[in-house]
mmCIF file as Biopython writes it, N, C-alpha, C and O atoms, coordinates in Angstrom:
data_model
#
loop_
_atom_site.group_PDB
_atom_site.id
_atom_site.type_symbol
_atom_site.label_atom_id
_atom_site.label_alt_id
_atom_site.label_comp_id
_atom_site.label_asym_id
_atom_site.label_entity_id
_atom_site.label_seq_id
_atom_site.pdbx_PDB_ins_code
_atom_site.Cartn_x
_atom_site.Cartn_y
_atom_site.Cartn_z
_atom_site.occupancy
_atom_site.B_iso_or_equiv
_atom_site.auth_seq_id
_atom_site.auth_asym_id
_atom_site.pdbx_PDB_model_num
ATOM 1   N N  . UNK A ? 1  ? -72.346 -30.453 47.096 1.0 0.0 1  A 1 
ATOM 2   C CA . UNK A ? 1  ? -71.995 -29.088 46.774 1.0 0.0 1  A 1 
ATOM 3   C C  . UNK A ? 1  ? -73.071 -28.114 47.268 1.0 0.0 1  A 1 
ATOM 4   O O  . UNK A ? 1  ? -72.765 -27.130 47.941 1.0 0.0 1  A 1 
ATOM 5   N N  . UNK A ? 2  ? -74.336 -28.399 46.926 1.0 0.0 2  A 1 
ATOM 6   C CA . UNK A ? 2  ? -75.404 -27.501 47.349 1.0 0.0 2  A 1 
ATOM 7   C C  . UNK A ? 2  ? -75.556 -27.490 48.866 1.0 0.0 2  A 1 
ATOM 8   O O  . UNK A ? 2  ? -75.869 -26.457 49.459 1.0 0.0 2  A 1 
ATOM 9   N N  . UNK A ? 3  ? -75.335 -28.639 49.485 1.0 0.0 3  A 1 
ATOM 10  C CA . UNK A ? 3  ? -75.435 -28.704 50.943 1.0 0.0 3  A 1 
ATOM 11  C C  . UNK A ? 3  ? -74.372 -27.821 51.588 1.0 0.0 3  A 1 
ATOM 12  O O  . UNK A ? 3  ? -74.660 -27.130 52.565 1.0 0.0 3  A 1 
ATOM 13  N N  . UNK A ? 4  ? -73.156 -27.829 51.062 1.0 0.0 4  A 1 
ATOM 14  C CA . UNK A ? 4  ? -72.085 -26.983 51.601 1.0 0.0 4  A 1 
ATOM 15  C C  . UNK A ? 4  ? -72.429 -25.508 51.479 1.0 0.0 4  A 1 
ATOM 16  O O  . UNK A ? 4  ? -72.184 -24.727 52.398 1.0 0.0 4  A 1 
ATOM 17  N N  . UNK A ? 5  ? -72.990 -25.136 50.355 1.0 0.0 5  A 1 
ATOM 18  C CA . UNK A ? 5  ? -73.379 -23.733 50.150 1.0 0.0 5  A 1 
ATOM 19  C C  . UNK A ? 5  ? -74.476 -23.354 51.145 1.0 0.0 5  A 1 
ATOM 20  O O  . UNK A ? 5  ? -74.426 -22.287 51.756 1.0 0.0 5  A 1 
ATOM 21  N N  . UNK A ? 6  ? -75.462 -24.231 51.302 1.0 0.0 6  A 1 
ATOM 22  C CA . UNK A ? 6  ? -76.555 -23.969 52.230 1.0 0.0 6  A 1 
ATOM 23  C C  . UNK A ? 6  ? -76.032 -23.801 53.655 1.0 0.0 6  A 1 
ATOM 24  O O  . UNK A ? 6  ? -76.440 -22.879 54.361 1.0 0.0 6  A 1 
ATOM 25  N N  . UNK A ? 7  ? -75.141 -24.679 54.074 1.0 0.0 7  A 1 
ATOM 26  C CA . UNK A ? 7  ? -74.583 -24.615 55.426 1.0 0.0 7  A 1 
ATOM 27  C C  . UNK A ? 7  ? -73.847 -23.304 55.633 1.0 0.0 7  A 1 
ATOM 28  O O  . UNK A ? 7  ? -73.980 -22.688 56.691 1.0 0.0 7  A 1 
ATOM 29  N N  . UNK A ? 8  ? -73.082 -22.865 54.659 1.0 0.0 8  A 1 
ATOM 30  C CA . UNK A ? 8  ? -72.357 -21.592 54.793 1.0 0.0 8  A 1 
ATOM 31  C C  . UNK A ? 8  ? -73.317 -20.413 54.892 1.0 0.0 8  A 1 
ATOM 32  O O  . UNK A ? 8  ? -73.083 -19.486 55.668 1.0 0.0 8  A 1 
ATOM 33  N N  . UNK A ? 9  ? -74.398 -20.440 54.108 1.0 0.0 9  A 1 
ATOM 34  C CA . UNK A ? 9  ? -75.380 -19.351 54.157 1.0 0.0 9  A 1 
ATOM 35  C C  . UNK A ? 9  ? -76.073 -19.320 55.512 1.0 0.0 9  A 1 
ATOM 36  O O  . UNK A ? 9  ? -76.231 -18.252 56.103 1.0 0.0 9  A 1 
ATOM 37  N N  . UNK A ? 10 ? -76.483 -20.472 56.005 1.0 0.0 10 A 1 
ATOM 38  C CA . UNK A ? 10 ? -77.165 -20.543 57.294 1.0 0.0 10 A 1 
ATOM 39  C C  . UNK A ? 10 ? -76.255 -20.046 58.406 1.0 0.0 10 A 1 
ATOM 40  O O  . UNK A ? 10 ? -76.711 -19.326 59.294 1.0 0.0 10 A 1 
ATOM 41  N N  . UNK A ? 11 ? -74.990 -20.410 58.378 1.0 0.0 11 A 1 
ATOM 42  C CA . UNK A ? 11 ? -74.063 -19.954 59.414 1.0 0.0 11 A 1 
ATOM 43  C C  . UNK A ? 11 ? -73.913 -18.440 59.386 1.0 0.0 11 A 1 
ATOM 44  O O  . UNK A ? 11 ? -73.777 -17.815 60.438 1.0 0.0 11 A 1 
ATOM 45  N N  . UNK A ? 12 ? -73.934 -17.843 58.206 1.0 0.0 12 A 1 
ATOM 46  C CA . UNK A ? 12 ? -73.827 -16.389 58.108 1.0 0.0 12 A 1 
ATOM 47  C C  . UNK A ? 12 ? -75.087 -15.705 58.622 1.0 0.0 12 A 1 
ATOM 48  O O  . UNK A ? 12 ? -75.020 -14.601 59.163 1.0 0.0 12 A 1 
ATOM 49  N N  . UNK A ? 13 ? -76.231 -16.353 58.454 1.0 0.0 13 A 1 
ATOM 50  C CA . UNK A ? 13 ? -77.498 -15.747 58.847 1.0 0.0 13 A 1 
ATOM 51  C C  . UNK A ? 13 ? -77.874 -16.025 60.291 1.0 0.0 13 A 1 
ATOM 52  O O  . UNK A ? 13 ? -78.806 -15.406 60.805 1.0 0.0 13 A 1 
ATOM 53  N N  . UNK A ? 14 ? -77.189 -16.922 60.954 1.0 0.0 14 A 1 
ATOM 54  C CA . UNK A ? 14 ? -77.520 -17.296 62.329 1.0 0.0 14 A 1 
ATOM 55  C C  . UNK A ? 14 ? -76.608 -16.580 63.309 1.0 0.0 14 A 1 
ATOM 56  O O  . UNK A ? 14 ? -75.456 -16.973 63.496 1.0 0.0 14 A 1 
ATOM 57  N N  . UNK A ? 15 ? -77.122 -15.530 63.934 1.0 0.0 15 A 1 
ATOM 58  C CA . UNK A ? 15 ? -76.286 -14.815 64.899 1.0 0.0 15 A 1 
ATOM 59  C C  . UNK A ? 15 ? -76.065 -15.636 66.157 1.0 0.0 15 A 1 
ATOM 60  O O  . UNK A ? 15 ? -76.883 -16.488 66.503 1.0 0.0 15 A 1 
ATOM 61  N N  . UNK A ? 16 ? -74.985 -15.384 66.821 1.0 0.0 16 A 1 
ATOM 62  C CA . UNK A ? 16 ? -74.673 -16.066 68.065 1.0 0.0 16 A 1 
ATOM 63  C C  . UNK A ? 16 ? -75.150 -15.203 69.226 1.0 0.0 16 A 1 
ATOM 64  O O  . UNK A ? 16 ? -75.004 -13.981 69.204 1.0 0.0 16 A 1 
ATOM 65  N N  . UNK A ? 17 ? -75.721 -15.846 70.237 1.0 0.0 17 A 1 
ATOM 66  C CA . UNK A ? 17 ? -76.235 -15.128 71.385 1.0 0.0 17 A 1 
ATOM 67  C C  . UNK A ? 17 ? -76.074 -15.990 72.635 1.0 0.0 17 A 1 
ATOM 68  O O  . UNK A ? 17 ? -75.940 -17.210 72.537 1.0 0.0 17 A 1 
ATOM 69  N N  . UNK A ? 18 ? -76.085 -15.363 73.794 1.0 0.0 18 A 1 
ATOM 70  C CA . UNK A ? 18 ? -75.988 -16.133 75.031 1.0 0.0 18 A 1 
ATOM 71  C C  . UNK A ? 18 ? -77.364 -16.478 75.593 1.0 0.0 18 A 1 
ATOM 72  O O  . UNK A ? 18 ? -77.464 -17.126 76.635 1.0 0.0 18 A 1 
ATOM 73  N N  . UNK A ? 19 ? -78.416 -16.051 74.915 1.0 0.0 19 A 1 
ATOM 74  C CA . UNK A ? 19 ? -79.775 -16.348 75.359 1.0 0.0 19 A 1 
ATOM 75  C C  . UNK A ? 19 ? -80.176 -17.767 74.965 1.0 0.0 19 A 1 
ATOM 76  O O  . UNK A ? 19 ? -80.821 -18.479 75.734 1.0 0.0 19 A 1 
ATOM 77  N N  . UNK A ? 20 ? -79.782 -18.167 73.749 1.0 0.0 20 A 1 
ATOM 78  C CA . UNK A ? 20 ? -80.082 -19.500 73.232 1.0 0.0 20 A 1 
ATOM 79  C C  . UNK A ? 20 ? -78.785 -20.109 72.737 1.0 0.0 20 A 1 
ATOM 80  O O  . UNK A ? 20 ? -78.035 -19.467 72.002 1.0 0.0 20 A 1 
ATOM 81  N N  . UNK A ? 21 ? -78.516 -21.342 73.133 1.0 0.0 21 A 1 
ATOM 82  C CA . UNK A ? 21 ? -77.308 -22.031 72.685 1.0 0.0 21 A 1 
ATOM 83  C C  . UNK A ? 21 ? -77.396 -22.336 71.189 1.0 0.0 21 A 1 
ATOM 84  O O  . UNK A ? 21 ? -78.486 -22.424 70.623 1.0 0.0 21 A 1 
ATOM 85  N N  . UNK A ? 22 ? -76.236 -22.494 70.564 1.0 0.0 22 A 1 
ATOM 86  C CA . UNK A ? 22 ? -76.209 -22.856 69.150 1.0 0.0 22 A 1 
ATOM 87  C C  . UNK A ? 22 ? -76.941 -24.176 68.948 1.0 0.0 22 A 1 
ATOM 88  O O  . UNK A ? 22 ? -76.876 -25.070 69.791 1.0 0.0 22 A 1 
ATOM 89  N N  . UNK A ? 23 ? -77.629 -24.284 67.836 1.0 0.0 23 A 1 
ATOM 90  C CA . UNK A ? 23 ? -78.394 -25.480 67.460 1.0 0.0 23 A 1 
ATOM 91  C C  . UNK A ? 23 ? -79.481 -25.825 68.471 1.0 0.0 23 A 1 
ATOM 92  O O  . UNK A ? 23 ? -79.798 -26.998 68.670 1.0 0.0 23 A 1 
ATOM 93  N N  . UNK A ? 24 ? -80.046 -24.819 69.103 1.0 0.0 24 A 1 
ATOM 94  C CA . UNK A ? 24 ? -81.108 -25.043 70.078 1.0 0.0 24 A 1 
ATOM 95  C C  . UNK A ? 24 ? -82.235 -24.052 69.832 1.0 0.0 24 A 1 
ATOM 96  O O  . UNK A ? 24 ? -82.005 -22.932 69.376 1.0 0.0 24 A 1 
ATOM 97  N N  . UNK A ? 25 ? -83.457 -24.479 70.141 1.0 0.0 25 A 1 
ATOM 98  C CA . UNK A ? 25 ? -84.610 -23.594 70.030 1.0 0.0 25 A 1 
ATOM 99  C C  . UNK A ? 25 ? -85.171 -23.216 71.383 1.0 0.0 25 A 1 
ATOM 100 O O  . UNK A ? 25 ? -86.128 -22.447 71.474 1.0 0.0 25 A 1 
ATOM 101 N N  . UNK A ? 26 ? -84.577 -23.754 72.433 1.0 0.0 26 A 1 
ATOM 102 C CA . UNK A ? 26 ? -85.044 -23.499 73.789 1.0 0.0 26 A 1 
ATOM 103 C C  . UNK A ? 26 ? -84.051 -22.568 74.485 1.0 0.0 26 A 1 
ATOM 104 O O  . UNK A ? 26 ? -82.841 -22.794 74.444 1.0 0.0 26 A 1 
ATOM 105 N N  . UNK A ? 27 ? -84.570 -21.530 75.118 1.0 0.0 27 A 1 
ATOM 106 C CA . UNK A ? 27 ? -83.686 -20.576 75.778 1.0 0.0 27 A 1 
ATOM 107 C C  . UNK A ? 27 ? -82.967 -21.223 76.956 1.0 0.0 27 A 1 
ATOM 108 O O  . UNK A ? 27 ? -83.443 -22.200 77.535 1.0 0.0 27 A 1 
ATOM 109 N N  . UNK A ? 28 ? -81.831 -20.667 77.292 1.0 0.0 28 A 1 
ATOM 110 C CA . UNK A ? 28 ? -81.056 -21.171 78.422 1.0 0.0 28 A 1 
ATOM 111 C C  . UNK A ? 28 ? -81.829 -20.989 79.738 1.0 0.0 28 A 1 
ATOM 112 O O  . UNK A ? 28 ? -81.720 -21.815 80.643 1.0 0.0 28 A 1 
ATOM 113 N N  . UNK A ? 29 ? -82.608 -19.904 79.836 1.0 0.0 29 A 1 
ATOM 114 C CA . UNK A ? 29 ? -83.426 -19.686 81.035 1.0 0.0 29 A 1 
ATOM 115 C C  . UNK A ? 29 ? -84.483 -20.782 81.180 1.0 0.0 29 A 1 
ATOM 116 O O  . UNK A ? 29 ? -84.740 -21.256 82.286 1.0 0.0 29 A 1 
ATOM 117 N N  . UNK A ? 30 ? -85.097 -21.183 80.059 1.0 0.0 30 A 1 
ATOM 118 C CA . UNK A ? 30 ? -86.095 -22.240 80.109 1.0 0.0 30 A 1 
ATOM 119 C C  . UNK A ? 30 ? -85.444 -23.570 80.479 1.0 0.0 30 A 1 
ATOM 120 O O  . UNK A ? 30 ? -86.022 -24.351 81.233 1.0 0.0 30 A 1 
ATOM 121 N N  . UNK A ? 31 ? -84.251 -23.833 79.958 1.0 0.0 31 A 1 
ATOM 122 C CA . UNK A ? 31 ? -83.538 -25.062 80.318 1.0 0.0 31 A 1 
ATOM 123 C C  . UNK A ? 31 ? -83.264 -25.092 81.822 1.0 0.0 31 A 1 
ATOM 124 O O  . UNK A ? 31 ? -83.411 -26.133 82.462 1.0 0.0 31 A 1 
ATOM 125 N N  . UNK A ? 32 ? -82.870 -23.962 82.377 1.0 0.0 32 A 1 
ATOM 126 C CA . UNK A ? 32 ? -82.609 -23.871 83.816 1.0 0.0 32 A 1 
ATOM 127 C C  . UNK A ? 32 ? -83.891 -24.125 84.610 1.0 0.0 32 A 1 
ATOM 128 O O  . UNK A ? 32 ? -83.878 -24.841 85.611 1.0 0.0 32 A 1 
ATOM 129 N N  . UNK A ? 33 ? -84.985 -23.538 84.159 1.0 0.0 33 A 1 
ATOM 130 C CA . UNK A ? 33 ? -86.272 -23.717 84.819 1.0 0.0 33 A 1 
ATOM 131 C C  . UNK A ? 33 ? -86.704 -25.180 84.767 1.0 0.0 33 A 1 
ATOM 132 O O  . UNK A ? 33 ? -87.195 -25.722 85.757 1.0 0.0 33 A 1 
ATOM 133 N N  . UNK A ? 34 ? -86.520 -25.812 83.617 1.0 0.0 34 A 1 
ATOM 134 C CA . UNK A ? 34 ? -86.862 -27.230 83.475 1.0 0.0 34 A 1 
ATOM 135 C C  . UNK A ? 34 ? -86.016 -28.068 84.429 1.0 0.0 34 A 1 
ATOM 136 O O  . UNK A ? 34 ? -86.527 -28.981 85.077 1.0 0.0 34 A 1 
ATOM 137 N N  . UNK A ? 35 ? -84.734 -27.760 84.513 1.0 0.0 35 A 1 
ATOM 138 C CA . UNK A ? 35 ? -83.849 -28.504 85.416 1.0 0.0 35 A 1 
ATOM 139 C C  . UNK A ? 35 ? -84.319 -28.385 86.863 1.0 0.0 35 A 1 
ATOM 140 O O  . UNK A ? 35 ? -84.291 -29.363 87.610 1.0 0.0 35 A 1 
ATOM 141 N N  . UNK A ? 36 ? -84.748 -27.196 87.256 1.0 0.0 36 A 1 
ATOM 142 C CA . UNK A ? 36 ? -85.249 -27.012 88.622 1.0 0.0 36 A 1 
ATOM 143 C C  . UNK A ? 36 ? -86.528 -27.819 88.866 1.0 0.0 36 A 1 
ATOM 144 O O  . UNK A ? 36 ? -86.711 -28.400 89.936 1.0 0.0 36 A 1 
ATOM 145 N N  . UNK A ? 37 ? -87.406 -27.847 87.864 1.0 0.0 37 A 1 
ATOM 146 C CA . UNK A ? 37 ? -88.646 -28.607 88.019 1.0 0.0 37 A 1 
ATOM 147 C C  . UNK A ? 37 ? -88.376 -30.106 88.027 1.0 0.0 37 A 1 
ATOM 148 O O  . UNK A ? 37 ? -89.066 -30.855 88.719 1.0 0.0 37 A 1 
ATOM 149 N N  . UNK A ? 38 ? -87.391 -30.546 87.275 1.0 0.0 38 A 1 
ATOM 150 C CA . UNK A ? 38 ? -87.010 -31.960 87.312 1.0 0.0 38 A 1 
ATOM 151 C C  . UNK A ? 38 ? -86.493 -32.328 88.690 1.0 0.0 38 A 1 
ATOM 152 O O  . UNK A ? 38 ? -86.721 -33.436 89.175 1.0 0.0 38 A 1 
ATOM 153 N N  . UNK A ? 39 ? -85.799 -31.398 89.312 1.0 0.0 39 A 1 
ATOM 154 C CA . UNK A ? 39 ? -85.265 -31.633 90.660 1.0 0.0 39 A 1 
ATOM 155 C C  . UNK A ? 39 ? -86.399 -31.797 91.672 1.0 0.0 39 A 1 
ATOM 156 O O  . UNK A ? 39 ? -86.234 -32.472 92.688 1.0 0.0 39 A 1 
ATOM 157 N N  . UNK A ? 40 ? -87.542 -31.182 91.395 1.0 0.0 40 A 1 
ATOM 158 C CA . UNK A ? 40 ? -88.713 -31.290 92.272 1.0 0.0 40 A 1 
ATOM 159 C C  . UNK A ? 40 ? -89.543 -32.535 91.968 1.0 0.0 40 A 1 
ATOM 160 O O  . UNK A ? 40 ? -90.646 -32.690 92.493 1.0 0.0 40 A 1 
ATOM 161 N N  . UNK A ? 41 ? -89.016 -33.424 91.119 1.0 0.0 41 A 1 
ATOM 162 C CA . UNK A ? 41 ? -89.663 -34.689 90.759 1.0 0.0 41 A 1 
ATOM 163 C C  . UNK A ? 41 ? -90.989 -34.529 90.025 1.0 0.0 41 A 1 
ATOM 164 O O  . UNK A ? 41 ? -91.884 -35.362 90.170 1.0 0.0 41 A 1 
ATOM 165 N N  . UNK A ? 42 ? -91.121 -33.462 89.237 1.0 0.0 42 A 1 
ATOM 166 C CA . UNK A ? 42 ? -92.288 -33.331 88.382 1.0 0.0 42 A 1 
ATOM 167 C C  . UNK A ? 42 ? -92.102 -34.232 87.162 1.0 0.0 42 A 1 
ATOM 168 O O  . UNK A ? 42 ? -90.971 -34.472 86.741 1.0 0.0 42 A 1 
ATOM 169 N N  . UNK A ? 43 ? -93.182 -34.725 86.600 1.0 0.0 43 A 1 
ATOM 170 C CA . UNK A ? 43 ? -93.074 -35.649 85.477 1.0 0.0 43 A 1 
ATOM 171 C C  . UNK A ? 43 ? -92.634 -34.927 84.203 1.0 0.0 43 A 1 
ATOM 172 O O  . UNK A ? 43 ? -92.862 -33.729 84.035 1.0 0.0 43 A 1 
ATOM 173 N N  . UNK A ? 44 ? -92.003 -35.683 83.320 1.0 0.0 44 A 1 
ATOM 174 C CA . UNK A ? 44 ? -91.561 -35.129 82.041 1.0 0.0 44 A 1 
ATOM 175 C C  . UNK A ? 44 ? -92.756 -34.595 81.261 1.0 0.0 44 A 1 
ATOM 176 O O  . UNK A ? 44 ? -92.690 -33.520 80.664 1.0 0.0 44 A 1 
ATOM 177 N N  . UNK A ? 45 ? -93.838 -35.348 81.270 1.0 0.0 45 A 1 
ATOM 178 C CA . UNK A ? 45 ? -95.028 -34.951 80.519 1.0 0.0 45 A 1 
ATOM 179 C C  . UNK A ? 45 ? -95.630 -33.647 81.049 1.0 0.0 45 A 1 
ATOM 180 O O  . UNK A ? 45 ? -96.038 -32.791 80.264 1.0 0.0 45 A 1 
ATOM 181 N N  . UNK A ? 46 ? -95.689 -33.493 82.363 1.0 0.0 46 A 1 
ATOM 182 C CA . UNK A ? 46 ? -96.278 -32.269 82.922 1.0 0.0 46 A 1 
ATOM 183 C C  . UNK A ? 46 ? -95.404 -31.048 82.632 1.0 0.0 46 A 1 
ATOM 184 O O  . UNK A ? 46 ? -95.920 -29.961 82.372 1.0 0.0 46 A 1 
ATOM 185 N N  . UNK A ? 47 ? -94.097 -31.226 82.677 1.0 0.0 47 A 1 
ATOM 186 C CA . UNK A ? 47 ? -93.192 -30.115 82.355 1.0 0.0 47 A 1 
ATOM 187 C C  . UNK A ? 47 ? -93.320 -29.753 80.883 1.0 0.0 47 A 1 
ATOM 188 O O  . UNK A ? 47 ? -93.391 -28.575 80.533 1.0 0.0 47 A 1 
ATOM 189 N N  . UNK A ? 48 ? -93.350 -30.761 80.024 1.0 0.0 48 A 1 
ATOM 190 C CA . UNK A ? 48 ? -93.474 -30.519 78.582 1.0 0.0 48 A 1 
ATOM 191 C C  . UNK A ? 48 ? -94.773 -29.780 78.258 1.0 0.0 48 A 1 
ATOM 192 O O  . UNK A ? 48 ? -94.788 -28.851 77.451 1.0 0.0 48 A 1 
ATOM 193 N N  . UNK A ? 49 ? -95.849 -30.203 78.893 1.0 0.0 49 A 1 
ATOM 194 C CA . UNK A ? 49 ? -97.143 -29.563 78.655 1.0 0.0 49 A 1 
ATOM 195 C C  . UNK A ? 49 ? -97.151 -28.119 79.152 1.0 0.0 49 A 1 
ATOM 196 O O  . UNK A ? 49 ? -97.689 -27.232 78.490 1.0 0.0 49 A 1 
ATOM 197 N N  . UNK A ? 50 ? -96.555 -27.891 80.319 1.0 0.0 50 A 1 
ATOM 198 C CA . UNK A ? 50 ? -96.530 -26.549 80.901 1.0 0.0 50 A 1 
ATOM 199 C C  . UNK A ? 50 ? -95.821 -25.544 79.989 1.0 0.0 50 A 1 
ATOM 200 O O  . UNK A ? 50 ? -96.260 -24.401 79.859 1.0 0.0 50 A 1 
ATOM 201 N N  . UNK A ? 51 ? -94.718 -25.975 79.356 1.0 0.0 51 A 1 
ATOM 202 C CA . UNK A ? 51 ? -93.923 -25.057 78.545 1.0 0.0 51 A 1 
ATOM 203 C C  . UNK A ? 51 ? -94.100 -25.255 77.043 1.0 0.0 51 A 1 
ATOM 204 O O  . UNK A ? 51 ? -93.380 -24.666 76.238 1.0 0.0 51 A 1 
ATOM 205 N N  . UNK A ? 52 ? -95.064 -26.089 76.680 1.0 0.0 52 A 1 
ATOM 206 C CA . UNK A ? 52 ? -95.409 -26.317 75.273 1.0 0.0 52 A 1 
ATOM 207 C C  . UNK A ? 52 ? -94.203 -26.794 74.460 1.0 0.0 52 A 1 
ATOM 208 O O  . UNK A ? 52 ? -93.935 -26.289 73.369 1.0 0.0 52 A 1 
ATOM 209 N N  . UNK A ? 53 ? -93.494 -27.757 75.000 1.0 0.0 53 A 1 
ATOM 210 C CA . UNK A ? 53 ? -92.371 -28.377 74.312 1.0 0.0 53 A 1 
ATOM 211 C C  . UNK A ? 53 ? -92.571 -29.891 74.358 1.0 0.0 53 A 1 
ATOM 212 O O  . UNK A ? 53 ? -93.444 -30.387 75.069 1.0 0.0 53 A 1 
ATOM 213 N N  . UNK A ? 54 ? -91.769 -30.609 73.607 1.0 0.0 54 A 1 
ATOM 214 C CA . UNK A ? 54 ? -91.918 -32.062 73.573 1.0 0.0 54 A 1 
ATOM 215 C C  . UNK A ? 54 ? -91.307 -32.716 74.815 1.0 0.0 54 A 1 
ATOM 216 O O  . UNK A ? 54 ? -90.435 -32.152 75.477 1.0 0.0 54 A 1 
ATOM 217 N N  . UNK A ? 55 ? -91.788 -33.907 75.099 1.0 0.0 55 A 1 
ATOM 218 C CA . UNK A ? 55 ? -91.222 -34.685 76.202 1.0 0.0 55 A 1 
ATOM 219 C C  . UNK A ? 55 ? -89.757 -34.988 75.906 1.0 0.0 55 A 1 
ATOM 220 O O  . UNK A ? 55 ? -88.931 -35.026 76.818 1.0 0.0 55 A 1 
ATOM 221 N N  . UNK A ? 56 ? -89.436 -35.203 74.630 1.0 0.0 56 A 1 
ATOM 222 C CA . UNK A ? 56 ? -88.052 -35.461 74.235 1.0 0.0 56 A 1 
ATOM 223 C C  . UNK A ? 56 ? -87.152 -34.283 74.571 1.0 0.0 56 A 1 
ATOM 224 O O  . UNK A ? 56 ? -86.011 -34.483 74.987 1.0 0.0 56 A 1 
ATOM 225 N N  . UNK A ? 57 ? -87.637 -33.066 74.399 1.0 0.0 57 A 1 
ATOM 226 C CA . UNK A ? 57 ? -86.846 -31.882 74.750 1.0 0.0 57 A 1 
ATOM 227 C C  . UNK A ? 57 ? -86.575 -31.834 76.244 1.0 0.0 57 A 1 
ATOM 228 O O  . UNK A ? 57 ? -85.471 -31.494 76.669 1.0 0.0 57 A 1 
ATOM 229 N N  . UNK A ? 58 ? -87.573 -32.173 77.034 1.0 0.0 58 A 1 
ATOM 230 C CA . UNK A ? 58 ? -87.388 -32.216 78.490 1.0 0.0 58 A 1 
ATOM 231 C C  . UNK A ? 58 ? -86.366 -33.307 78.835 1.0 0.0 58 A 1 
ATOM 232 O O  . UNK A ? 58 ? -85.513 -33.121 79.703 1.0 0.0 58 A 1 
ATOM 233 N N  . UNK A ? 59 ? -86.468 -34.434 78.149 1.0 0.0 59 A 1 
ATOM 234 C CA . UNK A ? 59 ? -85.523 -35.536 78.373 1.0 0.0 59 A 1 
ATOM 235 C C  . UNK A ? 59 ? -84.095 -35.097 78.066 1.0 0.0 59 A 1 
ATOM 236 O O  . UNK A ? 59 ? -83.167 -35.445 78.797 1.0 0.0 59 A 1 
ATOM 237 N N  . UNK A ? 60 ? -83.915 -34.329 76.978 1.0 0.0 60 A 1 
ATOM 238 C CA . UNK A ? 60 ? -82.573 -33.842 76.622 1.0 0.0 60 A 1 
ATOM 239 C C  . UNK A ? 60 ? -82.015 -32.918 77.697 1.0 0.0 60 A 1 
ATOM 240 O O  . UNK A ? 60 ? -80.833 -32.998 78.032 1.0 0.0 60 A 1 
ATOM 241 N N  . UNK A ? 61 ? -82.853 -32.048 78.235 1.0 0.0 61 A 1 
ATOM 242 C CA . UNK A ? 61 ? -82.407 -31.159 79.309 1.0 0.0 61 A 1 
ATOM 243 C C  . UNK A ? 61 ? -82.006 -31.992 80.520 1.0 0.0 61 A 1 
ATOM 244 O O  . UNK A ? 61 ? -80.988 -31.720 81.156 1.0 0.0 61 A 1 
ATOM 245 N N  . UNK A ? 62 ? -82.798 -32.994 80.835 1.0 0.0 62 A 1 
ATOM 246 C CA . UNK A ? 62 ? -82.481 -33.866 81.960 1.0 0.0 62 A 1 
ATOM 247 C C  . UNK A ? 62 ? -81.161 -34.570 81.728 1.0 0.0 62 A 1 
ATOM 248 O O  . UNK A ? 62 ? -80.335 -34.655 82.637 1.0 0.0 62 A 1 
ATOM 249 N N  . UNK A ? 63 ? -80.951 -35.077 80.523 1.0 0.0 63 A 1 
ATOM 250 C CA . UNK A ? 63 ? -79.693 -35.772 80.209 1.0 0.0 63 A 1 
ATOM 251 C C  . UNK A ? 63 ? -78.496 -34.830 80.309 1.0 0.0 63 A 1 
ATOM 252 O O  . UNK A ? 63 ? -77.428 -35.227 80.775 1.0 0.0 63 A 1 
ATOM 253 N N  . UNK A ? 64 ? -78.673 -33.580 79.870 1.0 0.0 64 A 1 
ATOM 254 C CA . UNK A ? 64 ? -77.571 -32.603 79.942 1.0 0.0 64 A 1 
ATOM 255 C C  . UNK A ? 64 ? -77.253 -32.202 81.379 1.0 0.0 64 A 1 
ATOM 256 O O  . UNK A ? 64 ? -76.087 -32.083 81.755 1.0 0.0 64 A 1 
ATOM 257 N N  . UNK A ? 65 ? -78.298 -31.994 82.177 1.0 0.0 65 A 1 
ATOM 258 C CA . UNK A ? 65 ? -78.087 -31.488 83.534 1.0 0.0 65 A 1 
ATOM 259 C C  . UNK A ? 65 ? -77.789 -32.579 84.548 1.0 0.0 65 A 1 
ATOM 260 O O  . UNK A ? 65 ? -77.043 -32.362 85.503 1.0 0.0 65 A 1 
ATOM 261 N N  . UNK A ? 66 ? -78.362 -33.727 84.343 1.0 0.0 66 A 1 
ATOM 262 C CA . UNK A ? 66 ? -78.248 -34.810 85.319 1.0 0.0 66 A 1 
ATOM 263 C C  . UNK A ? 66 ? -77.696 -36.057 84.636 1.0 0.0 66 A 1 
ATOM 264 O O  . UNK A ? 66 ? -78.324 -37.115 84.670 1.0 0.0 66 A 1 
ATOM 265 N N  . UNK A ? 67 ? -76.546 -35.936 84.030 1.0 0.0 67 A 1 
ATOM 266 C CA . UNK A ? 67 ? -75.973 -37.043 83.259 1.0 0.0 67 A 1 
ATOM 267 C C  . UNK A ? 67 ? -75.511 -38.203 84.133 1.0 0.0 67 A 1 
ATOM 268 O O  . UNK A ? 67 ? -75.235 -39.283 83.611 1.0 0.0 67 A 1 
ATOM 269 N N  . UNK A ? 68 ? -75.421 -38.015 85.430 1.0 0.0 68 A 1 
ATOM 270 C CA . UNK A ? 68 ? -74.976 -39.069 86.340 1.0 0.0 68 A 1 
ATOM 271 C C  . UNK A ? 68 ? -76.024 -40.177 86.502 1.0 0.0 68 A 1 
ATOM 272 O O  . UNK A ? 68 ? -75.701 -41.281 86.942 1.0 0.0 68 A 1 
ATOM 273 N N  . UNK A ? 69 ? -77.271 -39.881 86.149 1.0 0.0 69 A 1 
ATOM 274 C CA . UNK A ? 69 ? -78.352 -40.864 86.385 1.0 0.0 69 A 1 
ATOM 275 C C  . UNK A ? 69 ? -78.571 -41.722 85.181 1.0 0.0 69 A 1 
ATOM 276 O O  . UNK A ? 69 ? -79.434 -42.600 85.196 1.0 0.0 69 A 1 
#
């Protein structure tokens, strides 16, 4: 019951925008930039360090953009 109430409150307080996708903390522009750097064969660790994000976040962007691999 409390979880349902919390979810409804959070949804009301979370505006929708095209700058950041829903349920994401990384901007769409940063995701695009990461994808371009991945295309240049830069390491996950170096990209993560450059943008102060986790290696897992870089991995998720790679999985979303390059799902064929």
